C-alpha positions in Angstrom: 137.2 73.7 106.6 137.3 76.9 105.0 141.3 78.1 105.6 142.3 81.0 103.6 142.0 84.2 104.9 138.9 85.5 102.9 137.1 82.8 103.3 136.9 82.7 107.6 136.2 86.2 107.2 133.7 85.1 105.2 132.3 82.7 106.8 132.0 84.5 110.3 130.4 87.4 108.3 128.0 85.4 106.6 127.3 84.2 110.7 126.6 87.5 112.1 124.5 88.6 109.3 122.3 85.0 109.1 121.9 85.6 113.2 120.8 89.1 112.2 118.0 88.0 109.8 117.2 85.9 111.4 116.8 88.3 114.2 114.8 90.6 111.9 112.3 88.1 110.2 111.1 86.8 114.4 110.1 91.1 115.0 108.1 90.4 111.6 106.7 87.3 112.6 105.9 88.9 115.5 104.0 91.8 114.1 102.2 90.2 112.0 100.3 88.1 114.2 99.9 91.3 116.6 97.5 93.0 113.8 96.4 90.1 112.9 95.6 89.0 116.7 93.9 93.0 116.9 91.9 92.7 113.8 90.5 89.7 115.0 89.6 90.6 118.1 87.7 93.5 116.8 90.0 96.0 118.6 91.0 99.1 115.2 92.5 101.2 117.8 95.4 99.2 118.8 95.4 97.3 115.1 95.1 100.5 113.4 99.0 101.2 115.3 99.7 97.9 115.2 99.7 97.9 111.3 102.3 101.1 111.1 104.2 99.7 113.7 104.5 96.9 110.9 104.7 98.0 107.9 107.3 100.7 108.7 109.2 97.1 110.2 108.2 95.4 106.8 109.5 98.9 104.7 113.3 98.2 106.8 113.3 94.9 106.0 113.0 94.9 102.0 115.5 97.6 101.5 117.7 96.0 103.6 116.8 93.4 101.1 115.8 90.8 104.5 112.5 90.2 102.4 111.9 90.6 98.7 110.4 94.5 97.9 106.9 92.0 96.2 106.8 90.1 99.3 106.5 93.9 101.6 104.1 94.2 99.5 102.4 91.7 99.5 102.1 91.5 103.1 101.5 95.5 103.6 98.8 94.8 101.0 97.0 91.8 103.0 97.4 93.9 106.1 95.5 96.5 104.9 93.0 94.7 103.5 92.0 92.8 106.8 91.5 95.8 108.5 89.3 97.8 105.9 87.5 95.0 105.5 86.9 94.7 109.8 86.1 98.4 109.4 
């Protein structure tokens, strides 16, 4: 276990940041599921609103460094393609 004050603080910060990032990733997974379910259920109006909210969440996560910007682009592209294929 760390004994220096700076190492203890760094550990506290990493624990806090890890939990914050886990909550964001959980929200992202739930949002992705809701968009996919709406697309699969042919509920295009709901899918479009869910997609808009999900893209906003993805952009926030990418800007904060929780997910990589290429991963963010990939998520958005695949969801948009799925929705366009159903329209």
